[in-house]
N, C-alpha and C positions, 0 to 999 in steps of 0.2 A: 522880723526874721520872717523869710519867705515860705509859703508852704511845702516847697520841695525839701528845703534844709529842715524845717519841724521835722517832715515825715523820716527824714536820713535818720535825724537825732532820735527819733522814737523806735525807729529801727536798730539802732544801736544800743539803746535801753533793751528792747525786748530781748536782744540777744545776750544782754547779761542777767535775764531775769532767772535763768534755771539755777547759774552758782548762786546767786544773791539768795533765791527761795532756799535752797539748799544750806547756806549758811547760817540763814535765819530760823530754820527748823532746828538745825544741831544746837544755836544756840538756845532755843528755847527748851528744848530737852534735857540739855544740861544744867539750866539753870531750874528745871523743875526737881531733876534728879539731885543738884547740890547747887544751893545758891551762890556757893563760894567758889565753884568752879574754875570760872574767869578772874577771881581777884589776882591781883598783882602785888608782888612784895619786894621788898630789896634785902640784899643779904650781902655778907662777904663772900667772895671765892676763894680759891686756893692760892691766890695771889694776893690777896687783901684787898681786892678794889671793889668798892659797893657797886653791885649789878643788880638788874632786874631778874625777878624770876616768878614761876608760875605756869601754869597750863595754858594760858594765852602766851606767853613768851615760848613756851615749848613748841608750839603748834607754828608761829610765823618763823621761828630760827629753823624748826626742824624741815620744813619745807622749801627751806632756801634752794638748794640742788635742785629740788624738782620744779620750782618757779621758773628759775633760769633755764633749764632744760627745755621748758613747756615753751618759754617764749621763740627758741629755736626751731622745735618742733615744729609752732604754728605757723612760720615759714615756709617749710619745708611742705607741710601740709598742703599748705593753700597753693603753692605753685605747682607741686607733683601731683596732688589727688592721693596720696600715700604717705606713709610714716617710715622712718628711720627707725631700725628694732636694735640698732647696735651703738647707742649713747651710752649704755652703760660700760660695755666694753670697752670702747674710745675713751670714756673717762678713764678707766683703769690704765690705757697706754698713756693718757695725758699724765696721770698723776705718777705712774712710774718714772716717767722722763723728769718731772718736775724733782721727785724725791732722789733720782741719779745726779742731777747736778748741784742739789744743794749738799748733798753728801760728799761731793767732791770738792767742796770748797771749805776752808778753815780761816778764819770764822766765817760765820754767816752773817752777812751785813744784809742792807737793804737791797743794794745792788745787785747781791747775789741770788735773793728771792726774786727780784724783777726781772734777772735773767733768766731763771729757771722757771718764769712764768711765760714768758715771751718763747723758750724754747718748746714748752709744751703746748704752747696754743700754735705754733709754726707746726709742730706734729699733728695735732687735731685737727686744723685748718688743711694739712696733706690728705690726711684719711678722709676728711670730709668732701675734698676734692676728687678723690676715687670713687666716693660713692655716687659723688655727683654726676660725674663723667658715665659711670654705669647708666643712669638713669637719664640723664640729659641727652648723651650723644649715641649711646647704644640702646635706648629706651626700653631697658628691663625694667618692671614694675618695683618700685621702691622698697616693699618689703622684701622682696626676693634678690637684688641687688646688696642691701644691707645686711642679708643672712649670711654673706660670708664674712664680713668682718664681725657679725655676732658670735659666729663660731668660731673665728681664730683669736679675736682681740685679746681676751685675756690670756692667752698662751704667748702672746706678743707681748704683754705687759710682763709675763713671767720671765721671759730672756732678757727683758731691758734690764734687771737687777740680777741676773744670774740666779734664777729661781729662789732667792730669800725674800725675806720681808723686812726691809730693815727699816730703822725708825729715824725721825729726824728730831732735833734737840734743840729748839729755837726760840727765844722770846717772840721774834718775828712772827714765825710760822703758828706758834700758840695764841697769838693776839688775833691773826687772821681766822684762825679754826673759833675762836672763843670771843674773847673781850679785850677792847683796844683798852690800855690802861687810862680811866678816868672817863670813859664813856660805858654809860650802865646799859648800853643797846647792843645786843650780839652782833658782832661784826658781819657776819654772814647776812643779817637782815638789811644790813646798810648796802652792801654789796649788790644785793637784787635792787635796791632802790636805784642805785647807779645804773644797772644793767637796763631798768626799765626806763629810766631816764635818757639814757643812751638812745635806746628804741625808737622812742617818743620824738628825739631831737632828728634822728635818720629820717623817720617819716615824715617830719614836718620840712625839713629841708631839702629833701631829695624826693624824686618819684618813685622810689622803692615799693613802698605799699600800693601805689596804683599799677604800677608795671605787672607785682606780683600777682593782683587779684585779677588783672587782665588776662594773664597766661593761664590761672587756673581756671577761670571760666570759660575761654575759649582761645586756646591756642593759635588757631588758625588766625581769627579775626584780630588776634594781638600783633601776629608775624605782616599781616597786611597793613597794620599800622605802625610798622618800624620797629616793633620790639622782639628781642632776639630770645623765644622760649628756652632755648638752650643756656643760653648766659644766666637767664635768670634763674633757671633752677640749680645751675653751678654754685652760682653767687648764694642762694638759698641754704645749701649743704655745707657751703664754706661759713657762713655766717651761725650755723648750728655748730660746727668743729668750734668757733670762738666760746660758746656758750657750755660746750662738752669741756673744755680747758679750764674755764670756770669753774664749773661744779667739781671736776675732779680735783683741782687744788684745793677747795675748801674740804671737799671729803677727807683728803689727806691731811690737812692743817687740822682739821676736829680730832682725827685719831693718832696724830703723830707718827704715823708709819703708811706704808703701803701694802695692802693686801689685794693682789690680783685677782683672787677668787671672791672676796666679798665687797670690794669697793662699790658703792652704788647698786650692788645685785638687784636683778628682777625691777630696777628703776624704768626701763623702758615702757612697760604697758601702764605703768601710772602716768608717764609723761603723755601717752597717747589719749589715756582716759582724761587727762587734765586739759588737754586740747579739747575733747570731745564734752567734757561738761561745761567748758566755757562758751559754748554755743558754737563753735567753728564746724562748719562741714567737714567731714573727714573726706569728702570728694573733691574737696579743692575749692577755691575761689575766696568770696569776701571772708575776712578775718578781724577779729579783735585780739590782741597781746593783753589786753585786761583781763579779758574773758579767762584767757588761758592760766592768768596767774591767781585768779579767784578760784579755777578748779584744781590748783595746786593744793590751794589751801583748804579747799574744801576737802580731799584726799588725807590731808595731814590732820584736820579737824576730826575726822572721822575714826582714823588711826588712834589718836590720841581718846578720844571719846571711849572706843572699845576695850584701851588697854586701862582705862579709867574704871569700866566696869569690869573689870577682871575677868575679862575673857581670855582664854588660853592664847598664847601667841600662834599657836600651831592652827585655830581657828579663826585668827584676825583676819585673813584672806579671804575666808569663805564669807563672812559677815559684809567685808568690804565689798564682794562681788554683788552680793544681793544689793545691796544700797545702789552701788553705781549702776549696776543695769536699770533699776529702777529710773535713776536719773536720766540715764542716756534715753530710755523709752519714751519718759516724758516730753524731753526735747528733741524727739525725731520729727522730722517733715510731716510723718503721717498725723502724730499726735497735734503738732502745731497746726496743721490744716484743719483738724478734725474742732478744734478747739478755737480757731479763728471764724468757722462757719457757723458755730454756735454762738459765737458773738454777735456775728452778723444778723444771725437769725433774731436774737433777743432785740437788735437794735432796731431791725425791722418791724416785729411786732409792737415793740412801744410806739414807734413813730406811726403806726398805723392806727394805734389804740388813742394816740392824740389826736390825729387828723379824724376820727370818727366822733370824736367828743366835742372838737371843735366844728 
């Protein structure tokens, strides 16, 4: 392996250091507090199927929507140097479309569910393209541009189903939100794995990753090299729209209904934090999808830990904010430069001591 490749790999591992340390500390803390905290057991669910249960399953299952949104948010952040704060509202719109189509069919079949997903995917991509147009064409700062949909998105979701909160009663949608019969792993966890695999394949067989990083690092240089910043930014928002539709569909299938006011409420900030905790620069440029996924699991593990400690639900956000601020500060460029300088001075002193002894 060449020296250049070795440095690139070490740099990639270094980017994952913060989320890995955070997960490690949370694991140690929980094992000290409760040695059986991460134990996994099997039990029969409401449909009589044997499934896996326990805090660890709750963590990886509960973080599914957040992890999927974090994948798409990573692309937007890398390309635009800003964040989309409308993902929760857009997911409510996608979920409303999903429910509207399913309720219009009788009986509900696999084809109906597939059609409903494609429709909500198209709608979410359309709204993503709208956000992307404001950012890429009109050059509005991403957080301001997406504030429009953040403000009105849940009202649009409310109109789609006539102000009602309709339910869906189908074995297929229940399986999507919980467990496939005969499979002990929660379906949302499997969907996260599929989404991560799709991103990996896209990055491997296309130049999307390289072009996105190039635009995020230096738009002018990217344009001179034949890369269209407008197209890349627009594409990143459209891909985020796909992630929004998947997350919204999972959320609806979990609950068995659409509530435009509560579906994935406040998930925008957690999504941005997952990207930041994953070691990705919120100013754009180089990124790692895997870091954002780990960041999502850090946030969910912290949430489950606080609930296990009997922290009141009204106080959970405050405790999460304290821990997350510490993690973000530790992973900031200033602290990284300070730590790097400290390590370099240590190695220089050690080399000088060895030279003096020799």
